[in-house]
FIPA-991210 format. One record per residue (C-alpha): x, y, z; residue number from 1; residue in three letters. Coordinates in steps of 0.25 Angstrom, whole numbers. Layout:
# FIPA-991210
+-------+-------+-------+------+------+
|     x |     y |     z | resi | resn |
+-------+-------+-------+------+------+
|     X |     Y |     Z |  NUM |  Ala |
...
+-------+-------+-------+------+------+
***
This chain:
# FIPA-991210
+-------+-------+-------+------+------+
|     x |     y |     z | resi | resn |
+-------+-------+-------+------+------+
|     4 |   -46 |   -44 |    1 |  Met |
|    -4 |   -35 |   -45 |    2 |  Arg |
|    -7 |   -27 |   -31 |    3 |  Arg |
|   -18 |   -28 |   -26 |    4 |  Pro |
|   -31 |   -18 |   -28 |    5 |  Ser |
|   -32 |   -17 |   -11 |    6 |  Ala |
|   -20 |    -8 |   -12 |    7 |  Ala |
|   -28 |     1 |    -6 |    8 |  Leu |
|   -27 |     1 |    10 |    9 |  Ile |
|   -33 |    10 |    19 |   10 |  Leu |
|   -22 |    18 |    29 |   11 |  Ile |
|   -25 |    15 |    43 |   12 |  Leu |
|   -17 |    25 |    49 |   13 |  Ser |
|   -20 |    25 |    64 |   14 |  Leu |
|   -21 |    35 |    74 |   15 |  Phe |
|    -5 |    33 |    77 |   16 |  Met |
|    -2 |    37 |    64 |   17 |  Ala |
|    -5 |    48 |    67 |   18 |  Val |
|     3 |    59 |    73 |   19 |  Pro |
|    -8 |    62 |    89 |   20 |  Ala |
|   -13 |    75 |    92 |   21 |  Ile |
|   -14 |    78 |   105 |   22 |  Ala |
|   -28 |    79 |   112 |   23 |  Gly |
|   -42 |    69 |   108 |   24 |  Pro |
|   -31 |    64 |    95 |   25 |  Tyr |
|   -21 |    60 |   103 |   26 |  Glu |
|   -31 |    53 |   113 |   27 |  Asp |
|   -36 |    44 |   101 |   28 |  Ala |
|   -25 |    42 |    93 |   29 |  Thr |
|   -20 |    34 |   109 |   30 |  Lys |
|   -34 |    30 |   109 |   31 |  Ala |
|   -34 |    24 |    94 |   32 |  Tyr |
|   -18 |    16 |    98 |   33 |  Glu |
|   -23 |     9 |   111 |   34 |  Arg |
|   -36 |     2 |   103 |   35 |  Gly |
|   -46 |    12 |   107 |   36 |  Asp |
|   -54 |    15 |    95 |   37 |  Tyr |
|   -65 |    21 |   102 |   38 |  Lys |
|   -61 |    32 |   110 |   39 |  Thr |
|   -51 |    34 |    99 |   40 |  Ser |
|   -61 |    39 |    89 |   41 |  Phe |
|   -70 |    46 |    98 |   42 |  Arg |
|   -57 |    56 |   100 |   43 |  Leu |
|   -55 |    57 |    86 |   44 |  Ile |
|   -69 |    57 |    80 |   45 |  Lys |
|   -68 |    73 |    88 |   46 |  Pro |
|   -56 |    78 |    80 |   47 |  Leu |
|   -59 |    72 |    67 |   48 |  Ala |
|   -74 |    79 |    67 |   49 |  Glu |
|   -65 |    93 |    71 |   50 |  Gln |
|   -56 |    89 |    57 |   51 |  Gly |
|   -44 |    83 |    62 |   52 |  Asn |
|   -39 |    74 |    49 |   53 |  Pro |
|   -30 |    65 |    57 |   54 |  Lys |
|   -42 |    63 |    67 |   55 |  Ser |
|   -52 |    62 |    52 |   56 |  Gln |
|   -44 |    51 |    47 |   57 |  Tyr |
|   -43 |    42 |    61 |   58 |  Asn |
|   -57 |    45 |    62 |   59 |  Leu |
|   -58 |    38 |    48 |   60 |  Gly |
|   -50 |    26 |    52 |   61 |  Leu |
|   -56 |    23 |    61 |   62 |  Met |
|   -70 |    21 |    55 |   63 |  Tyr |
|   -63 |    16 |    45 |   64 |  Ser |
|   -57 |     3 |    55 |   65 |  Leu |
|   -69 |     5 |    64 |   66 |  Gly |
|   -60 |     8 |    75 |   67 |  Gln |
|   -69 |    14 |    88 |   68 |  Gly |
|   -78 |    16 |    79 |   69 |  Val |
|   -90 |     9 |    69 |   70 |  Arg |
|   -82 |     8 |    54 |   71 |  Gln |
|   -88 |    16 |    45 |   72 |  Glu |
|   -81 |    18 |    31 |   73 |  Tyr |
|   -90 |    31 |    27 |   74 |  Gly |
|   -86 |    37 |    42 |   75 |  Glu |
|   -71 |    34 |    38 |   76 |  Ala |
|   -73 |    40 |    22 |   77 |  Val |
|   -79 |    51 |    30 |   78 |  Lys |
|   -67 |    57 |    39 |   79 |  Trp |
|   -57 |    50 |    31 |   80 |  Tyr |
|   -62 |    62 |    21 |   81 |  Arg |
|   -61 |    74 |    30 |   82 |  Lys |
|   -47 |    70 |    33 |   83 |  Ala |
|   -44 |    67 |    20 |   84 |  Ala |
|   -49 |    81 |    16 |   85 |  Asp |
|   -39 |    87 |    26 |   86 |  Gln |
|   -28 |    80 |    18 |   87 |  Gly |
|   -26 |    69 |    29 |   88 |  His |
|   -16 |    60 |    19 |   89 |  Val |
|   -22 |    47 |    26 |   90 |  Ala |
|   -37 |    50 |    26 |   91 |  Ala |
|   -36 |    54 |    10 |   92 |  Gln |
|   -31 |    40 |    10 |   93 |  Tyr |
|   -39 |    32 |    16 |   94 |  Asn |
|   -53 |    40 |    10 |   95 |  Leu |
|   -47 |    35 |    -3 |   96 |  Gly |
|   -44 |    21 |     1 |   97 |  Phe |
|   -61 |    21 |     6 |   98 |  Met |
|   -65 |    26 |    -8 |   99 |  Tyr |
|   -58 |    18 |   -15 |  100 |  Ala |
|   -64 |     6 |    -9 |  101 |  Ile |
|   -77 |    11 |    -6 |  102 |  Gly |
|   -77 |     9 |     8 |  103 |  Gln |
|   -86 |    20 |    19 |  104 |  Gly |
|   -87 |    27 |     2 |  105 |  Ala |
|   -91 |    23 |   -13 |  106 |  Pro |
|   -78 |    18 |   -20 |  107 |  Arg |
|   -74 |    28 |   -25 |  108 |  Asp |
|   -60 |    30 |   -34 |  109 |  Tyr |
|   -61 |    43 |   -36 |  110 |  Gly |
|   -61 |    49 |   -23 |  111 |  Glu |
|   -49 |    37 |   -18 |  112 |  Ala |
|   -41 |    42 |   -30 |  113 |  Val |
|   -44 |    57 |   -25 |  114 |  Lys |
|   -41 |    55 |   -10 |  115 |  Trp |
|   -29 |    44 |   -13 |  116 |  Tyr |
|   -24 |    56 |   -20 |  117 |  Gly |
|   -26 |    66 |    -9 |  118 |  Lys |
|   -18 |    58 |     0 |  119 |  Ala |
|    -6 |    52 |   -13 |  120 |  Ala |
|    -4 |    69 |   -15 |  121 |  Asp |
|     0 |    68 |     0 |  122 |  Gln |
|    12 |    57 |    -3 |  123 |  Gly |
|     3 |    45 |     5 |  124 |  His |
|     8 |    34 |    -4 |  125 |  Ala |
|    -3 |    23 |     0 |  126 |  Pro |
|   -13 |    35 |    -6 |  127 |  Ser |
|    -3 |    36 |   -18 |  128 |  Gln |
|    -1 |    21 |   -20 |  129 |  Tyr |
|   -18 |    19 |   -22 |  130 |  Asn |
|   -18 |    31 |   -29 |  131 |  Leu |
|    -7 |    24 |   -39 |  132 |  Gly |
|   -19 |    11 |   -40 |  133 |  Arg |
|   -30 |    21 |   -43 |  134 |  Met |
|   -24 |    26 |   -55 |  135 |  Tyr |
|   -18 |    13 |   -59 |  136 |  Ala |
|   -33 |     5 |   -56 |  137 |  Leu |
|   -39 |    17 |   -62 |  138 |  Gly |
|   -47 |    20 |   -51 |  139 |  Gln |
|   -53 |    33 |   -46 |  140 |  Gly |
|   -44 |    38 |   -58 |  141 |  Val |
|   -42 |    35 |   -72 |  142 |  Pro |
|   -31 |    22 |   -74 |  143 |  Gln |
|   -15 |    27 |   -75 |  144 |  Asp |
|    -4 |    20 |   -73 |  145 |  Tyr |
|     5 |    31 |   -74 |  146 |  Ala |
|    -2 |    40 |   -62 |  147 |  Thr |
|    -2 |    28 |   -56 |  148 |  Ala |
|    12 |    24 |   -56 |  149 |  Val |
|    13 |    41 |   -51 |  150 |  Lys |
|     6 |    36 |   -38 |  151 |  Trp |
|    12 |    24 |   -35 |  152 |  Tyr |
|    26 |    29 |   -36 |  153 |  Arg |
|    23 |    42 |   -27 |  154 |  Lys |
|    18 |    29 |   -15 |  155 |  Ala |
|    30 |    20 |   -18 |  156 |  Ala |
|    40 |    32 |   -17 |  157 |  Asp |
|    34 |    31 |    -4 |  158 |  Arg |
|    36 |    16 |     0 |  159 |  Gly |
|    23 |    13 |    -4 |  160 |  Asp |
|    24 |    -4 |    -6 |  161 |  Ala |
|    12 |    -2 |   -16 |  162 |  Ser |
|    15 |     8 |   -24 |  163 |  Ala |
|    30 |     0 |   -27 |  164 |  Arg |
|    21 |   -14 |   -32 |  165 |  Phe |
|    14 |    -6 |   -41 |  166 |  Asn |
|    23 |     2 |   -46 |  167 |  Leu |
|    30 |   -10 |   -49 |  168 |  Gly |
|    18 |   -15 |   -57 |  169 |  Leu |
|    17 |    -2 |   -63 |  170 |  Met |
|    33 |    -2 |   -68 |  171 |  His |
|    29 |   -17 |   -73 |  172 |  Gly |
|    16 |   -15 |   -81 |  173 |  Lys |
|    23 |    -4 |   -87 |  174 |  Gly |
|    12 |     5 |   -80 |  175 |  Gln |
|    11 |    17 |   -79 |  176 |  Gly |
|    26 |    18 |   -81 |  177 |  Val |
|    34 |    11 |   -92 |  178 |  Pro |
|    37 |    -3 |   -89 |  179 |  Gln |
|    49 |    -6 |   -80 |  180 |  Asp |
|    50 |   -18 |   -74 |  181 |  Tyr |
|    63 |   -13 |   -67 |  182 |  Ala |
|    56 |    -3 |   -60 |  183 |  Glu |
|    44 |   -12 |   -57 |  184 |  Ala |
|    55 |   -20 |   -50 |  185 |  Val |
|    60 |    -9 |   -43 |  186 |  Lys |
|    44 |    -8 |   -38 |  187 |  Trp |
|    44 |   -20 |   -36 |  188 |  Tyr |
|    55 |   -22 |   -25 |  189 |  Arg |
|    53 |    -7 |   -18 |  190 |  Lys |
|    38 |   -15 |   -14 |  191 |  Ala |
|    44 |   -26 |   -11 |  192 |  Ala |
|    54 |   -24 |    -1 |  193 |  Asp |
|    42 |   -18 |     6 |  194 |  Gln |
|    34 |   -31 |     7 |  195 |  Gly |
|    26 |   -29 |    -6 |  196 |  Asp |
|    21 |   -43 |    -9 |  197 |  Ala |
|    18 |   -42 |   -24 |  198 |  Pro |
|    30 |   -32 |   -26 |  199 |  Ala |
|    38 |   -44 |   -21 |  200 |  Gln |
|    31 |   -53 |   -30 |  201 |  Tyr |
|    32 |   -44 |   -43 |  202 |  Asn |
|    45 |   -43 |   -40 |  203 |  Leu |
|    49 |   -56 |   -40 |  204 |  Gly |
|    42 |   -58 |   -52 |  205 |  Leu |
|    50 |   -48 |   -59 |  206 |  Met |
|    64 |   -56 |   -55 |  207 |  Tyr |
|    57 |   -66 |   -61 |  208 |  Ala |
|    53 |   -63 |   -73 |  209 |  Asn |
|    67 |   -53 |   -73 |  210 |  Gly |
|    59 |   -40 |   -75 |  211 |  Glu |
|    65 |   -30 |   -71 |  212 |  Gly |
|    76 |   -38 |   -65 |  213 |  Val |
|    85 |   -49 |   -68 |  214 |  Ala |
|    77 |   -62 |   -69 |  215 |  Arg |
|    81 |   -68 |   -54 |  216 |  Asp |
|    73 |   -79 |   -49 |  217 |  Arg |
|    78 |   -78 |   -35 |  218 |  Thr |
|    73 |   -66 |   -33 |  219 |  Arg |
|    62 |   -69 |   -40 |  220 |  Ala |
|    58 |   -80 |   -30 |  221 |  Tyr |
|    60 |   -72 |   -18 |  222 |  Val |
|    52 |   -61 |   -22 |  223 |  Trp |
|    40 |   -68 |   -24 |  224 |  Leu |
|    43 |   -78 |   -11 |  225 |  Ser |
|    43 |   -64 |    -4 |  226 |  Val |
|    31 |   -61 |   -11 |  227 |  Ala |
|    26 |   -73 |    -7 |  228 |  Ala |
|    27 |   -72 |     8 |  229 |  Ala |
|    23 |   -58 |     9 |  230 |  Thr |
|    10 |   -59 |     2 |  231 |  Ser |
|     6 |   -71 |    12 |  232 |  Gly |
|     8 |   -80 |    -1 |  233 |  Gly |
|    -3 |   -74 |   -10 |  234 |  Thr |
|     7 |   -71 |   -21 |  235 |  Thr |
|     7 |   -78 |   -33 |  236 |  Asp |
|    17 |   -92 |   -30 |  237 |  Arg |
|    16 |   -95 |   -44 |  238 |  Ser |
|    28 |   -85 |   -49 |  239 |  Ala |
|    36 |   -90 |   -37 |  240 |  Leu |
|    35 |  -106 |   -38 |  241 |  Glu |
|    40 |  -102 |   -53 |  242 |  Arg |
|    52 |   -95 |   -47 |  243 |  Val |
|    55 |  -104 |   -38 |  244 |  Ala |
|    56 |  -117 |   -50 |  245 |  Ala |
|    67 |  -109 |   -56 |  246 |  Gly |
|    75 |  -108 |   -44 |  247 |  Leu |
|    86 |  -118 |   -39 |  248 |  Ala |
|    82 |  -123 |   -23 |  249 |  Pro |
|    95 |  -116 |   -19 |  250 |  Ser |
|    90 |  -104 |   -27 |  251 |  Ala |
|    77 |  -104 |   -21 |  252 |  Arg |
|    82 |  -107 |    -5 |  253 |  Asp |
|    92 |   -95 |    -7 |  254 |  Ala |
|    79 |   -89 |   -12 |  255 |  Ala |
|    70 |   -92 |    -1 |  256 |  Asp |
|    80 |   -89 |     7 |  257 |  Arg |
|    82 |   -72 |     3 |  258 |  Leu |
|    66 |   -74 |     0 |  259 |  Ala |
|    66 |   -77 |    16 |  260 |  Ala |
|    76 |   -66 |    20 |  261 |  Thr |
|    68 |   -55 |    10 |  262 |  Cys |
|    56 |   -57 |    21 |  263 |  Arg |
|    62 |   -57 |    33 |  264 |  Glu |
|    69 |   -46 |    29 |  265 |  Thr |
|    56 |   -38 |    25 |  266 |  Ser |
|    62 |   -39 |    10 |  267 |  Phe |
|    74 |   -30 |    13 |  268 |  Ala |
|    82 |   -42 |    10 |  269 |  Glu |
|    78 |   -49 |    -2 |  270 |  Cys |
|    90 |   -50 |   -10 |  271 |  Gly |
|    87 |   -36 |   -20 |  272 |  Glu |
|    97 |   -25 |   -22 |  273 |  Pro |
|    93 |   -14 |   -13 |  274 |  Ala |
|    84 |    -3 |   -21 |  275 |  Leu |
+-------+-------+-------+------+------+
***
């Protein structure tokens, strides 16, 4: 099961996520938190014009979201760039995102790679993940699975579930690394434990097929069932139905109970050994 390219996600890190500084910035933050976006915009814009990168970034967000001002993606790009040029990591990520989807600027994968790369070099996991995708897909750079794996691994080590899922795919397919089903299972499991439905689905398939793990219909059923619930029913149910057909009624009842426990404990108790 492939993760869609829509995995490129715009970070909306609002004022409250940024340490407030005394004076107008603090007043802008308070206005934002109470939903008074026009006042927040009026206070933050002069600070951005004075060169404060946090203010420039937040001004870009307000233009992106149309908060306190008419939504203008071109203005958002302008202010993200000013903050990004000063090393603001979230602005670098958002600028990369805007270029990747062609929002506020013509789509330019090369520019997207450039700005994702700058943020990735600062240890920003979403940028590392998206940079890995650019290399995997050959967008803005020559397709290079080994480099994709490198960036996925960096993001995965920082806890990014999407990167962990994609590492599972790469190991399962032997793209950029030698094919290793056991490694694929390990990364699917890490992402599955974080509630990643595609990883839960693929982990179920690995158990069903005995790839990287001993074949286990009960665990296959549990993970395929959990994936169906997590995804809101958008995963392919045919695999779940095939596995269910091979289980005795008592075994299926037990698997249903374990799947329910798995969901209720936020995937902490799914009958799996500790990683």
